[in-house]
C-alpha positions in Angstrom: 273.2 76.2 -154.9 275.6 76.7 -157.7 278.6 75.3 -155.8 276.6 72.3 -154.7 275.6 71.6 -158.3 279.2 71.9 -159.4 280.3 69.4 -156.7 277.6 67.0 -157.7 278.7 67.0 -161.4 282.4 66.7 -160.3 281.5 63.7 -158.2 279.7 62.1 -161.1 282.6 62.7 -163.4 285.1 61.2 -161.0 282.9 58.1 -160.4 282.5 57.6 -164.2 286.3 57.8 -164.6 286.7 55.3 -161.8 284.3 52.9 -163.6 286.2 53.3 -166.9 289.5 52.5 -165.1 287.9 49.4 -163.6 286.5 48.3 -167.0 289.9 48.8 -168.6 291.6 46.7 -165.9 289.0 43.9 -166.5 289.6 43.9 -170.2 293.4 43.7 -169.6 292.9 40.6 -167.4 290.6 39.1 -170.1 293.2 39.7 -172.9 295.9 38.2 -170.6 293.9 35.0 -170.1 293.3 34.8 -173.9 297.0 35.1 -174.6 297.7 32.4 -172.0 295.2 30.0 -173.6 296.7 30.8 -177.0 300.2 29.9 -175.7 298.8 26.4 -174.8 
């Protein structure tokens, strides 16, 4: 049971990290678009 619980928490942590990376990428795209509009 203990090993199973540890795996579950590890999976949750990895999924959270993946979501954070995706969010950071999205923000980078947003900032890039803003800079492009400013250049106009």
